[in-house]
N, C-alpha and C positions, 0 to 999 in steps of 0.2 A: 144305529150305525156309528153315531158319534161316540158311544160308549166303547166301541171296539178299538178306538185309537186314543182313548183318554187314559194314558198310562199313569199309574200312581207312583209316588216316590218309592214305595216298597218294591214295585215291579222293576223300576229303573235300577234300584240297588241290587236286585237279583242279577240283572243284565251286567252291571259293572263287576260284580263278584265273578260271574262266569267268564267275562273277558279277562279279568285279572288272573284267574286260575289258568286259563288257556294260554295266555301270553307267557306267564312264568313257566308253564309246562314246556313250551317250545324253547325257551331260553335254557332250561335245565338239560334238555336232551340234545341240544344242537351239537356241542363239541363231542360228547360221548357217542352220539349217533354217527357223526362223520368218522370218528376214530374206529369204531366197530365195523362200520361199512367198509372202510379201507382194508381193515384186517381180513374180513371175509372175502373181499374181492381180489386181494393181491397176494395173500399168504396161504400156504398150506402148512398145517400143524396138527399134532395129535389133539383130538377133542374138538376139532372144527365143527363137525356135524352135530355134536352135542351142544356146543355153544349156539349154533344156528337154531337148533330145535328149541332151546330154552328161551331164546329171544322171541321166537314166534309163538310160544305157548299161549300168551294172552289172546291171540287171534282165534284159537280153537277151543279154549276152555270157557265155560260159563263165566261171565264177568264177576260174579260173586266169589268165585274161587280165588282169583288174584287178590280181591279185597280181603278175604278171610286170611290168606297167607300174609298179607301186609299187617293185619291185626296181630297175628302170631309173632311176627318179626319186629314190628315197630310200635305195637300197642304199649301202653304204660306198664304192662306186665309181660311184654314180649321179650324175646332173646336179646335184642338190641335196645328196644324202646325203654325197658326198665332202667338200663344204665343211663340213658339220656335223661330220663325223668329224675333219677336219684341224684346224679352227680352234677347235672347242669340245669335241672328244673325245666327241661325242654320236652314238650309233648307234640307229637304229630297226630295221633289218633284224635278224632272228633274236633279237629281244627281245620281252618281253610288251607293251611299249609299242607296238611295231610291230603286234602283234596287235590292239591297240585301234584303230590307224589303219586296218588292213585291214577290221575290222568296221565302222568308221565309214563307209568308202567304200561298202561293200555295203548298209548300213542307211539311208544318207542319202536315197535315192530314196523309200523307204517313208515316212519322216518328211515329206518335201516333198509327196508326193501327198496325204496325209491333211490336212495343215495348209493347203495351198493351197486345197483344196476347201472347207475350213471357213471360211477367210477370204473366199472368193468368195461364200459364202452370207450373209455379214453385209450387212444392208441399208444401202446407202450413204446413204440418207435419214437414218438415225440418226447417221451420222458428220457429215453436213452440219448436222443439228440441234445437235450438240455444238459444232461450229465456230461456229455462229451465236450460241452462248452465250458465245463468247470463248475456246474451247479451242484451243490450239496443235495442229497436226497430230500431233505426238508424243504430246501429252496425249490426243488422241482415240484414237490407236492403243492406248495402254496402259490407258485407262479404258473404251473402248467396243468397239473391234475385237477386241482380244486376249481379253478376258473372254468375249465371245460366241463366239469361235472356239475356246475352250479345250477343249471336248470332242474336237474334231478333233486338236488339238495332243497331248492326252493319248493318244488312239488311236495317233497317229503314233509317240509315244515307246514305247508298249507294243510295237508292231510292230517298231520298230527294236531294242528290247531283245531281243525274241525272235529276230529275225534274227541278232543278234550271238551269241546263245547257240548257234545252229545253224551258224554260219559255218565252212566247211571249206576250200574251194578257194583263195580268195585268201589265207587265213591260212597254209596249209601251203606255198604258193608263196613268200610274202614273208618269213615268219619261221620256217619249218620246223616240225618236230614234236619240240621239245626238252623232255625231261622236266624238270619243276619250273620251266620258263621260259615255254614257249609252248604246252604240251600242254593245250588246252582240252577240253571234253566230247566234241565230235565227233571230234577227233584222237585222244583217249584211247580211245574206243570202237573206232576203226579199228585202233589199235595193239594192243589186247587181242585183236582177232579174228585177228591175224597170228601170235600166239604160242601154244605149247601151254598147255593149262589156262587159257586166257584167257576162256573162255565166261562163267564166273560173274562176274568183274569187269566184263566188257562188259555183261552183263545188269543188274547193279546200276546202272551208269551210265545205261543205257537207261531204267530205272525212274525215276531222278532226273530225266532229261530229260523224261519223260512227266508227272512231277509239275509241272514248270515250264511245260508246254505249254498248259494250259487258258487262261491269260491271253491267249496268242496267239490261240487259237481264238475266245475271246469277242470279242476286239477285231476280228477279221477278219470276223465275221458281220454284214456291213453292205453297203449298196448305196451306191456313190459314182458320181455322174453329173455330168459337166460337158460339155454337148453343145450344139451349134448346128445348126439345120437351116433352110434358106431355101427357100421355095417361092414361086410367082408371087404368091399372095395371102395367104401366111401365113409367119411366121417364129417358130421355137421356139428359145428361148435359156434353158437351165435349168442351175442349179448346185445340186446336192442331196447331202446326206449323211444316209442313213437307217439307223438302227440300232434302230428300234422293232419290236415283234413284228407288229403289224397297223397299217398306215399307209393312210389314206384319201387319195386324190387327188380333190379336189373342184373343180368349176368348171362354167361354162355350156357348152353345146354349141359346139364350134369353138375351145375354149380350149387344146387340145393334149393333153388327157388320154390319149386313145387313141394318139396319135402318140408320146407319151413311152413308153408300154408297148411299142409296136411297135419303138422303138429299143432298149430294154433287151433285148427278145426276139431281136433280130437280123433282124427282118422289114424294117425301114427303117434305112438306114445314115445316121448323122449326117454333116454336112459336115465337122465338126471336133469334137474333144473326146476325152474318155475315159469309159469305163463299166467299173466294177469290181463284181463280184458275189461276196460271200463271200470277199473277199481275192484273187480271180482276175480279172485284166484280160481282158475279153472284147472291148473295142474301144479302140483308141488310134490316132488319125489320124496322130500324129507318128511312132510306131514302126511303123506299117503293120499293126497287129493288128486283125483283124475276124473273130472266130470265128463259124462257121456256126450256124444256129438250133439244130441237134441237138447242138452241142457246149456250149451254154450252160447246160443243165440248168435251164431255166425252164419252169414249168408255166403255161400260159395258158388261161383259161376265157373264151371269146368270148361276145358278146351273144347269138348264135344257137345256141350249143352246138356246132355243127359235128360232130355224131355221124356215124359212118360208116353210111350207110343200108343197106348190104348185110350188116351185122353185127348180131347181137343185143346186148342190153345187156351180157351177160356177155362176149361176144367183144370189144366195145369196151373193156371194162376190162382184159381179159387182154392185149389188143394192146399197151397201154402198159406193162403189167407185164413182159411178155416182152422188149420192146425194151430194157429197162434191167436185165435180169437180171445183168449183169456188175458192177453197183455194189451197194452196201449198200442193201437195200430197207428203206424206212421203215415200210411197212405192207403187209399181204397183201390180196389181192382179197376174200377172205371177210370180213376185218375192215372193209374199205371198204363192202361191201354191207350189213353189219350197221349200221355207223355211219350210213350215209345211207339206210337202209331201202329197199334195192334188191333184196333177196333174192327177193321175190315178182315182180319185174319182169325177172329175169335172162334169161328166154327170149323176151322180147318184142322186136320190131323198133322202131327209133326212131319210125317213123310211127304206132305204136300208143300212144305216150307223150304225156302232157300237157306243156305248156310247162315247168312246174315240175319234172316228172320228168326231162325232157331235161337241164335245168340241173344236177340232182343227179348224173346220170350223167356229164355233162361235168366236173363238179367232182371226182368220184371218179376219172375217167380221168386227169385232170391230177395228182392226188395219187399215183396208182400209177406215174407216171413218176419218182418219187423226186426231185423238183426241189429245188434249193437255194433257190429263190424261187417263190412262187405268186402269179400275177397274175390278177385278175378284172376284165375290162373290161365294166363295166355289165351284170353277169350277170342283173339283174332288170328291165332296161329294157323288155323286150317282154312282161312279165307284168302282169296286173292286180293290184290291191291285195290281193285275197284270196290269190292265189298267192304274192305277195311275202312276206306274213306266214307262209306255210307254209314258205318256203325259208329265211328269215332264221334260225330256230332251228338249222337244219343248219349254216349258216355259222358261227354262234357256237360250235356244238359242235366244228367243225373247228378253230377258233382255240384252243379250250381243250384239245383232245385231241392235236393233232399240232404238234410244235415246228418249224414252217416259217415263215419271214418271209413276210408277205403284203402285197401292194399291192392296194387295192380302189378301183376307179374308179367314181365315181357323181356325178350332179348333184343327188342327193336327200339333203338334210341328215338326214331322218328315218332313212333306211337307215344312214347313217354313224354316227349317234348310238347305234344299237343294237350296233355292232361295235367302235368305237374312238373315243378322244378325240384321237388323233394324226392331224393333218390337214395336208395341203399344199394350198394354194389356188392354182390356176392361172387366169390370165386373159390372153387374147391372146398365148399362148405364153410368158408370164413367170410366175415365182413371185411372187405379190403378198403372200403371208402363209404362215408356217409355224407350226404349233403342235405341236412334237414334244417328247415327254418324253425325257430322257436315261436310258437303261437300262444 
């Protein structure tokens, strides 16, 4: 066990090189990332879709492809690299500086996605108000737009830094795996696994990688939505970045609340935009990504519960649990029955349950699917006031006991006030107000 934490100078040098590459990567992409994000979020121009697609290509191509293209472009015999080498004696290929470039290319899309969404969320009326006071557009950007978008910028930088730490394919293709020069953490782990007695050094570097990982995980546990949907009598156009534990979506009937959840779940396909859940892109109209409902790992509690009428309460719960037995289960059926006081009802059929009991079962069933995101679509709308007050304590108990991000749709301010202070106000398919804490 002592050998597991006995890091050698060589291993510490590998960590230092990895951190240096990742930090420089973040510094390189910071200003271009903000500029491109603003351009994509605020401007319409010919070739916008092409630019957006080119920026996101590293996310969908095998990582060795960007590495090979960098070699053709910046290698010593490349289109640009040969001139750098001939006239300035400067080389990027097979150097640690080349590793920075490779990491920047792979991390740039993550920076842009997060920052672009954050800028899109900034209320343009605030920018107009600043201009009306005499502020130049650049002044407006640096004093209004950028500060309000800063949480998204920071998230993008954290994701880019983490992506750089884990970069392998483009790096090994462009700069190789040279000891004391380009051998970063992932390359070193790979190298140690290829030699005799390399298990312990590899394991030590894996531990260091895991120590650095939580920031990436924390940053990616969010919902990013930028989507448009046009129907005959209704248009939905939303741009949201949500990283709060429990978020309420509030608005009158017909404002687009249920449609928004339907798009996130994959039931309704937006006309255009992107949707990312917990760092995973589930919809991107530009890249042709549209994951099926069962692939999104979203738990949805409907207004009417939608329990399977031919199954008992217990069978409804077990059904969801067994379907997701291949993933890490967040909670066991017995724990859910205890948490939601369903043990005495487990042999009953849905038609024997009250409205409140049905909703508790529906909630438990959704939780047993081990979702990345739990969404409740006006789950108390069909209940009278007495039953609502019976259900709300269970909802609060769930938010306190189970660490799953939750979107709660309602047109009742009283319900929302008992669950969260983080609110998104929808009206006529548009976000008219957000009150989201930064966690």
